[in-house]
Structures are given as structure tokens and as C-alpha cells.
C-alpha positions in Angstrom: 28.7 38.9 43.2 30.6 36.1 45.0 33.8 36.8 43.1 36.1 34.2 44.6 33.4 31.5 44.4 33.1 32.4 40.7 36.8 32.0 40.3 36.7 28.7 42.2 34.2 27.4 39.6 36.8 28.1 36.9 39.4 26.3 38.9 37.1 23.3 39.4 36.4 23.1 35.6 40.2 23.5 34.9 41.1 20.7 37.3 38.7 18.3 35.6 40.0 19.3 32.2 43.6 18.9 33.2 42.7 15.5 34.8 41.3 14.2 31.5 44.3 15.6 29.5 46.9 14.4 31.9 48.2 11.6 29.6 49.4 14.2 27.1 52.2 15.4 29.4 53.7 12.1 30.5 57.3 12.0 29.4 57.9 15.8 29.7 61.1 16.8 31.5 62.1 13.2 31.8 59.2 12.4 34.1 57.1 9.4 32.9 54.2 10.4 35.2 54.5 14.2 35.6 50.9 14.9 34.8 49.7 12.1 37.1 51.7 13.7 39.9 50.1 17.0 39.3 46.5 16.1 38.2 45.8 12.5 39.2 43.3 13.9 41.7 42.0 16.6 39.4 38.5 15.0 39.1 38.0 16.4 42.6 36.7 19.4 40.6 33.4 17.5 40.4 33.1 17.6 44.2 33.9 21.3 44.2 31.1 21.9 41.8 28.6 20.0 43.9 29.5 22.0 47.1 29.4 25.3 45.2 26.0 24.3 43.6 24.5 23.7 47.0 25.8 27.1 48.2 24.6 29.0 45.2 21.1 27.5 45.1 20.4 28.6 48.7 22.2 31.9 48.4 20.3 32.9 45.2 16.9 32.1 46.8 17.6 34.0 50.1 15.0 36.7 49.2 11.5 35.3 49.3 10.3 37.5 46.4 13.0 35.8 44.2 12.2 32.3 45.4 9.2 31.1 43.4 9.4 27.4 43.0 8.3 27.5 39.3 10.7 30.3 38.5 13.5 28.3 40.2 12.7 25.2 38.0 12.7 27.4 34.8 16.0 29.0 35.7 17.8 25.8 36.5 16.3 24.0 33.5 17.6 26.6 31.0 20.9 26.9 32.9 21.7 23.2 32.7 19.6 20.9 30.6 19.6 22.3 27.0 23.3 22.7 26.8 23.9 19.2 28.2 21.5 17.9 25.5 23.5 19.7 22.8 26.8 18.4 24.2 25.4 14.8 24.2 24.0 15.0 20.7 27.2 16.6 19.4 29.3 13.9 20.8 26.9 11.2 19.5 27.1 12.7 15.9 30.9 12.8 16.0 31.0 9.1 16.6 27.5 7.7 16.1 28.7 4.3 15.0 29.8 3.5 18.5 26.4 3.9 20.2 22.9 2.6 19.7 19.6 4.5 20.1 18.8 3.1 23.5 22.1 4.4 24.9 21.4 7.8 23.3 17.9 7.9 24.8 19.2 7.0 28.3 21.8 9.7 28.1 19.4 12.4 27.0 17.1 11.4 29.9 20.2 11.7 32.2 19.8 8.0 33.2 23.1 6.3 34.0 23.9 3.5 31.6 24.0 0.6 34.1 23.5 -0.3 37.8 27.2 -0.8 38.7 30.4 1.1 39.7 29.0 3.9 41.7 28.9 6.9 41.9 29.0 7.2 38.1 26.9 4.0 37.5 28.4 3.4 34.0 28.6 7.0 33.1 26.6 8.3 30.1 27.0 8.2 26.3 29.0 11.4 26.8 31.0 10.4 29.9 31.0 13.6 31.9 27.2 14.0 31.8 26.9 11.6 34.8 27.3 14.5 37.2 24.3 16.3 35.7 22.1 13.5 37.0 23.0 14.3 40.6 22.5 18.0 39.9 19.0 17.5 38.6 18.1 15.2 41.5 19.2 18.0 43.9 17.2 20.6 41.9 14.0 18.5 42.2 14.5 18.0 45.9 15.2 21.7 46.5 12.3 22.8 44.4 10.0 20.6 46.5 11.4 22.1 49.7 11.0 25.6 48.3 7.4 25.0 47.3 6.6 24.0 50.9 8.6 26.5 52.9 11.1 29.3 52.1 12.3 29.9 55.6 13.3 26.3 56.3 14.1 25.3 52.7 17.7 24.3 53.6 16.6 22.2 56.5 13.8 20.5 54.5 16.0 19.9 51.4 18.8 18.4 53.6 16.3 16.1 55.4 14.8 15.0 52.1 18.3 14.2 50.7 19.3 12.4 53.8 16.0 10.4 53.8 16.5 9.4 50.2 20.1 8.2 50.9 19.0 6.2 54.0 15.8 4.8 52.5 17.2 3.7 49.1 20.2 2.1 50.8 18.7 0.4 53.8 15.3 -0.6 52.4 16.7 -1.8 49.0 20.2 -3.2 49.8 19.8 -4.1 53.5 22.8 -2.0 54.5 23.8 1.6 54.9 27.0 3.4 54.1 28.2 7.0 53.6 30.8 5.8 51.1 30.0 7.1 47.6 31.3 3.8 46.2 28.7 1.7 48.1 27.3 -1.0 46.0 24.0 -0.2 44.2 20.6 -1.9 44.3 19.9 -5.1 42.3 18.4 -4.6 38.9 15.4 -6.8 39.6 14.2 -4.7 42.5 12.2 -2.1 40.6 10.7 -3.8 37.6 10.3 -1.3 34.7 12.0 1.6 36.6 15.8 1.9 35.9 17.4 0.6 39.1 20.4 2.9 38.7 18.1 5.9 39.2 17.2 4.4 42.6 20.9 3.7 43.3 21.8 7.3 42.4 19.1 8.7 44.8 20.7 6.6 47.5 24.2 7.6 46.8 25.9 9.8 49.5 27.5 12.0 46.8 24.4 14.2 47.2 25.6 15.1 50.8 28.0 17.5 49.1 25.0 19.6 48.1 23.9 19.6 51.8 27.3 20.9 52.9 27.1 23.7 50.4 23.6 24.6 51.6 24.7 24.7 55.2 27.7 26.9 54.3 25.3 29.3 52.5 23.2 29.6 55.7 26.2 30.2 57.8 27.6 32.7 55.4 24.4 34.7 55.2 23.9 34.8 59.0 27.5 35.4 60.2 29.3 37.1 57.3 28.6 40.5 58.8 30.0 39.5 62.2 33.1 37.9 60.6 33.7 41.1 58.6 34.3 42.9 61.9 37.4 40.8 62.5 40.8 42.1 61.4 41.5 41.5 57.7 44.8 39.9 58.5 43.1 37.3 60.6 40.6 36.5 57.9 43.3 36.2 55.2 45.4 34.0 57.5 42.4 31.7 58.1 41.7 31.5 54.4 45.3 30.7 53.7 45.3 27.9 56.3 42.2 26.4 54.8 43.9 26.6 51.3 47.0 24.8 52.7 44.8 22.0 54.0 43.3 21.5 50.6 46.7 21.5 48.9 47.9 18.9 51.5 44.9 16.7 50.9 45.2 17.1 47.1 48.8 16.2 46.8 49.0 13.5 49.5 45.8 11.6 49.0 46.5 8.2 47.5 42.9 6.9 47.7 41.8 5.3 44.5 38.2 6.2 45.2 38.1 9.8 46.4 34.7 11.2 45.5 32.4 12.0 48.5 32.7 13.6 51.8 34.2 10.7 53.7 37.5 10.9 51.8 40.6 12.9 52.4 39.9 15.0 49.3 36.3 15.5 50.3 37.5 17.2 53.5 39.9 19.3 51.5 37.1 20.5 49.1 35.1 21.8 52.1 38.2 23.7 53.3 38.8 25.1 49.9 35.2 26.5 49.6 35.5 27.9 53.1 38.7 29.7 52.1 37.0 31.3 49.1 34.0 32.4 51.3 36.3 34.0 53.8 38.0 36.0 51.0 34.6 37.1 49.8 33.8 38.5 53.3 36.6 41.0 52.8 35.0 42.3 49.6 31.3 41.5 49.5 30.3 44.1 46.9 30.5 43.4 43.2 33.8 43.4 41.4 34.4 44.3 37.8 33.5 41.4 35.4 37.0 41.2 34.1 40.1 39.2 34.4 41.0 35.7 33.1 40.0 33.8 36.2 36.6 35.5 36.4 36.2 34.7 32.7 37.2 31.1 33.4 34.5 30.9 36.1 31.9 32.3 33.7 32.6 29.7 31.1 33.1 26.9 33.6 30.0 24.9 32.6 30.7 25.2 28.9 34.3 24.2 29.5 33.2 21.2 31.6 30.9 20.0 28.8 33.2 20.5 25.7 36.7 19.5 26.9 36.3 15.8 27.2 35.4 14.3 23.8 34.0 17.2 21.8 37.3 19.1 21.5 39.1 16.0 20.3 36.2 14.9 18.2 36.1 18.2 16.3 39.9 18.2 15.9 39.7 14.7 14.3 37.5 16.3 11.6 40.6 18.3 10.7 43.0 15.4 10.2 46.1 17.6 9.3 45.6 19.8 12.4 44.9 16.9 14.6 48.0 15.0 13.4 50.2 18.0 14.1 48.8 18.6 17.5 48.9 15.0 18.6 52.4 14.3 17.1 54.2 15.3 20.2 53.6 14.2 23.8 54.5 16.9 26.3 53.7 20.3 27.7 53.0 21.9 24.2 50.3 19.3 23.3 48.9 19.6 26.8 48.7 23.4 26.6 47.3 23.4 23.1 44.4 21.1 24.0 43.7 23.2 27.0 43.8 26.5 25.1 41.6 25.1 22.3 39.1 23.8 24.8 38.9 27.2 26.6 38.5 29.0 23.3 35.7 26.6 22.2 34.1 26.9 25.6 34.1 30.7 25.3 32.3 30.5 22.0 29.7 28.0 23.4 29.2 30.3 26.4 28.6 33.4 24.3 26.5 31.9 21.5 24.6 29.1 23.3 24.8 29.2 27.0 24.0 32.9 27.6 21.2 33.0 25.0 19.6 29.9 26.7 19.8 31.5 30.1 18.3 34.7 28.7 15.5 32.7 27.2 14.7 31.3 30.7 14.8 34.8 32.2 12.5 36.1 29.5 10.0 33.3 30.2 10.1 34.2 33.9 9.5 37.9 33.1 6.6 37.1 30.8 5.1 34.9 33.5 5.5 37.7 36.1 4.0 40.4 33.8 1.0 38.2 33.0 0.3 37.5 36.7 0.8 41.1 37.6 -1.8 42.2 35.0 -4.2 39.5 36.4 -3.4 40.4 40.0 -2.5 36.8 40.8 0.4 35.8 43.1 3.5 34.1 41.6 2.7 31.3 44.0 -0.4 29.1 43.0 -3.3 30.2 45.1 -4.0 26.6 46.3 -0.5 25.9 47.5 -0.4 27.7 50.9 -3.7 26.0 52.0 -2.5 22.5 51.2 1.2 22.5 52.1 0.8 20.3 55.1 -1.6 17.8 53.4 0.7 17.6 50.4 3.7 16.9 52.6 1.8 14.2 54.5 0.5 12.5 51.3 4.0 12.7 49.7 5.5 11.1 52.8 3.0 8.3 52.9 3.4 7.6 49.1 7.2 7.4 49.6 6.7 5.0 52.6 4.3 2.8 50.6 6.8 2.7 47.6 9.7 1.8 49.9 7.7 -0.9 51.5 6.7 -2.3 48.2 10.2 -2.3 46.8 11.5 -3.9 49.9 8.9 -6.7 49.7 9.7 -7.2 46.0 13.3 -7.7 46.6 13.3 -10.0 49.6 10.1 -12.0 49.0 9.4 -12.4 45.3 12.9 -12.9 44.0 14.7 -15.0 46.5 14.8 -18.8 45.8 12.4 -20.9 47.8 15.3 -22.7 49.6 16.9 -19.4 50.6 18.1 -19.3 54.2 17.5 -15.6 54.7 15.6 -14.7 57.8 14.6 -11.4 59.3 16.3 -10.3 62.5 16.7 -7.1 64.5 19.6 -5.9 62.3 17.6 -6.4 59.2 17.9 -9.2 56.7 20.7 -11.6 57.5 22.0 -15.1 56.5 20.6 -18.0 58.4 22.9 -20.3 60.5 24.1 -22.5 57.7 27.5 -24.2 58.1 27.4 -26.8 55.3 29.0 -26.7 51.9 27.0 -28.0 48.9 27.3 -27.8 45.2 24.8 -25.3 43.6 21.5 -26.8 42.5 20.6 -24.9 39.3 17.0 -24.5 38.6 14.6 -22.1 36.8 13.2 -19.3 39.0 11.2 -16.3 37.6 12.5 -16.8 34.1 16.2 -17.0 35.2 18.5 -19.6 36.7 18.9 -19.5 40.5 20.8 -21.5 43.1 21.7 -21.4 46.7 25.3 -22.0 47.8 27.4 -21.5 51.0 31.1 -22.0 50.8 33.8 -21.9 53.5 37.5 -22.5 52.8 37.1 -24.1 49.3 39.1 -23.6 46.1 36.6 -23.9 43.3 33.1 -25.2 42.7 31.0 -25.3 39.5 27.5 -26.0 38.4 26.5 -28.6 35.8 25.8 -27.7 32.2 23.3 -24.9 31.6 21.8 -24.6 28.2 22.2 -21.2 26.4 21.4 -19.7 23.0 24.1 -19.0 20.6 24.4 -15.3 19.5 23.1 -13.9 22.8 24.9 -12.0 25.5 24.4 -13.2 29.1 24.5 -11.6 32.6 25.6 -13.7 35.6 24.8 -12.2 39.0 24.7 -13.4 42.6 24.4 -12.0 46.1 27.7 -12.5 48.0 28.9 -11.7 51.5 32.7 -12.1 51.9 33.4 -12.2 55.6 37.0 -13.2 54.9 39.2 -13.7 51.8 37.9 -13.1 48.3 35.5 -14.6 45.8 35.3 -14.7 42.0 32.2 -15.3 39.9 32.9 -17.0 36.6 30.9 -18.0 33.5 32.7 -20.7 31.4 32.0 -22.2 28.0 31.4 -25.8 28.9 32.9 -27.2 25.7 36.5 -25.8 26.3 36.3 -24.0 29.6 36.9 -20.7 28.0 36.3 -17.8 30.4 33.3 -15.8 29.0 32.8 -13.4 31.9 34.0 -12.8 35.5 33.7 -10.5 38.4 35.4 -10.6 41.8 35.3 -8.9 45.2 37.2 -8.9 48.5 35.9 -8.6 52.1 32.6 -6.7 52.3 30.7 -4.9 55.0 27.6 -6.8 54.2 25.7 -8.3 51.3 26.6 -6.9 47.9 25.6 -8.0 44.4 28.2 -9.2 41.9 27.5 -9.0 38.1 29.6 -10.5 35.3 28.6 -9.7 31.7 29.8 -11.4 28.5 31.4 -8.9 26.2 30.5 -10.8 23.1 27.6 -13.1 22.1 28.2 -16.7 23.3 29.3 -19.2 20.7 28.4 -22.4 22.6 25.4 -24.4 23.6 26.1 -24.9 27.3 27.9 -22.9 30.0 29.1 -23.5 33.5 28.8 -21.2 36.5 31.9 -21.3 38.6 32.6 -19.9 42.1 36.3 -19.4 42.7 37.6 -18.9 46.2 41.2 -17.9 45.5 42.3 -17.4 49.1 43.1 -20.6 51.1 41.0 -19.6 54.2 38.0 -17.7 53.0 34.5 -17.5 54.4 31.9 -16.7 51.7 28.2 -16.7 51.6 26.5 -16.8 48.2 22.8 -16.6 47.3 20.4 -16.1 44.4 22.8 -16.9 41.6 21.1 -16.1 38.3 22.0 -16.4 34.6 19.9 -14.5 32.1 20.2 -13.3 28.5 20.5 -9.7 27.7 
């Protein structure tokens, strides 16, 4: 039992919970932002979970006889999916009027709601479920690697994740970044397939699983050697790693801090390493007791119930909810935390553990049947066809990537687009003129080509729209200098219907502005606002379409 890693899971779930509840403590002890000082970076618990997940998956499959691909899928399914479904349905039933059936279906399928604002991509109906999508992607990749090779499962899974990140970024967006907030792919790339799924596959948040897997390999190979060192040296090293994490946690001021390339990402790796060093001192099992061990055991249930379900259930008891919410401060903060932990304990005992046991029973039944029949746990045909399967899968992925790449750049760009292919990939042609956009119909939408340099505001002519419909306005932009704002205006009174803006970018990104309410006019105008006096902006493929 990796005791300290189990404790760290409880710490991670608690940090996320305290992050979501931080508003309750503002005003305590005369501090207007006390909880923000303490827990503004508490959502780093998600990154801790990802690194731990990568570690546990490799460590738990270290023995080949316990590493059946099918058994792995069964275990992970019953460990994660049913409870996430129950949490989503519970949250939906507590406030069903706020969501439609399409949103519910997407959430139950673990599809992010929209192709924007990575790495969460619009979250889910039940907000915190967005992280489960990454977990399931990792499980599928690891299961494939495990099916092909046990010895090199970590290497193969890491290469597959890296290939996905590179392929879905470079081939679909024309650029590459290890920033978890890198812009996603356009929604017209993949046709019927939800584009946010492709964007999620290409998001570097998944590299945190790779770090966890690498740490597991290092721990398994060198823990024995490290155990020969003096305990004082090991404790001192763990303490130093812990101090690094605390420094990163309390000094990081990055607004976007998910992912490895952030200050907190580095701190997370140090924190996990500190816990692994402490486990080296005591590798055998410890008693399953103590509050922190209990918190680690219920960490998944606590993560699922604390944000929305706890408050939703309390609202069904109006008198209790009114008394708890009447006071801002430490008492309310602690009461919400204690209620969430108690609820998570019940969910863990009566739902989570029985679901896990059901998965284990299925695995045992499968093993007993195969033992009676004398068959191997591994399908008889798999060893003979590992190499052909890998080659065919690689070719299929290559063909798919080529197709998606062609769809984006050839079928959807306007005929007068000045894109050309160069050594660095797709780039803007050498255009140095400014012209008002020429709106015309392309592939069922409205499209235009526009290059601006140092202008204040340009707008299109009148574009007919249908009353009562919502509209999406999107464009490809490259802001070399300054800033740009994309606007949709009601032509009758220049009312702003939707807007989106961005500052200097590393390359081409896609801006999307959505109308919150159905339009109440017959014509709209597309506006490009350059609100810096000396900006250099390139814009292409401006489209307006109804939702």
C-alpha cells in the first residue's frame, strides 16, 4: 500500500473542495479575501490527481499476471464511470430546468460542452466531470499499450499520448504548444465528430499522466537502492520537495496554472516525489486507519459530490440551508466541508465500494471460466497479430489525420484566401493591403477575407438573419501586434449582440462570438475592432451561422 500517495489523494480532493468553497470565508478575521489567499490555487488538486493516476496505473500493472488488458478496462470502468454517471444524473435532477437533453447526453458521454476555453472546453453539465474525460482518454491509450506489450507499456503509452498531442495540434490547428490553454481546433474540421474531443486529445494536460507513469517506473526500479540511504537524508529530500511545492502554491500568480509548463505544475511533480520518498521509508502496508487515510479512500467520492450536489441537497432542506448560509466566515466554510466529507463517506461505502466489487467479481468470473476451459486470459489471436495490428492502427491514424488536415485547409477556406503552404506549415501570403470584407455565401455560411494593419474599426454591410435564432460568429485571426475584437451588431440600432477579443498570439487561432439570446432584428453587421493604435492583424474565413 502506497500510504502517503493515498493520503495525497485526500489532500488533492480537499484542495479542490476548498477552492470551490473559498467564497464562503471571505470577510473572516477582517480579511476580504482570506480564502483566496489560502485556496486560490486549490484547483491544482486536479493536476495532482492526474500525476497520481499515471503512477497508479503503471504500478498496479507491474506484474504481468495482473495486467490483462480486458481486466484493466473492467476495473477502470467500474472504478470511475458509473459513479460519475450517478453524480451527473443527481445534479441534473436537482436542477433539471436549467439543462436540455442534448447537454445531458453530452455529459453522460463525457464529451465537453463546446470547443473553446481549454483545457476544460466548456466543462460538463456537472462542471467537475470535465477531468474524467482526460482520465478515460488516458485509460484507452494505456489499455491499447498494455494489449500490445507489458514490458514497454509505459514507453508505448507515453509515445501514443505524445503523438496524439502533436498530431491533433499540428495537423489540425497548424501550430504546436505545450500550453494546456492552447486554442482548440475549429468546429468545422471534423464534420459529425465533436471537435472538442479532438481538441482534448491534443491538449498537453495529458502529459501529467506521462510524468506519473515515468515516476512509477523510476520508483519500481530504484526504490530498493534509495532505501539503502540514511533515513535522515530521505526525509530531508522529501521536506525540500514539499517546501518547493509550498513556494509554488503560495507565490504563483498565473491566472492559467493547469499543465506542466506552469509554476504550479512543477510544484505538483515535487509534491508527488516527496510522497514517494516517504513511502520508501515504509514500503509495507500500514493499518487502514486514520483520518487522512480515510480522506484518501473517499477522495473520488468527495471530488464528485462537493461541488453542486452538496449544496443542491441542502437546498431541498430550506430551513437547514438558510441557517448554514446565513453567515459568511469560517463556520459556514467548515460546515460545508464537513457535510461534503460525510456525504462522500456514505457514497464511498454504499455506492463506490459496491461498484468496485462488482467489477472485481466480473473479473473473477471471467478468470474462473477461462481456467475451466484452459484458455489464457489473453485472447489467443492477440500475440500473433500484435505487430500487424500496430501497423494497421498507425496507418489508419495517419490517413485520418491527412483527411482532417485536407478538410480544414482545402474545403473550408474561401476561394480568395491567401493561404499558401510553406516549409513551416500553413502561413499567410504576402498581403499588405487593407480592404473592407466582402461578405458572400460559402458552404452554407457567410465568409470573407480581410487583412488589417493599424486601423480602428471596419464593418461589413447588412447581413440578413432570421429572428428568434441564435448565431455564432467566428474567424481565424493572427495578431502579430496589438489586439483585435470580433463583434456582431444589430444593424438597426448598433446594439452589441456578441463579441470576442484576443491579444498577441503565437500563430493562427480561432475566435468565436456567440449570441446569448435569440436575435430580434432582420439584419446584422460584422465588425472588426482594432482597439490599439498600432496593431498588425490578419483575419481570414469570417463566418456567421445560425445555431
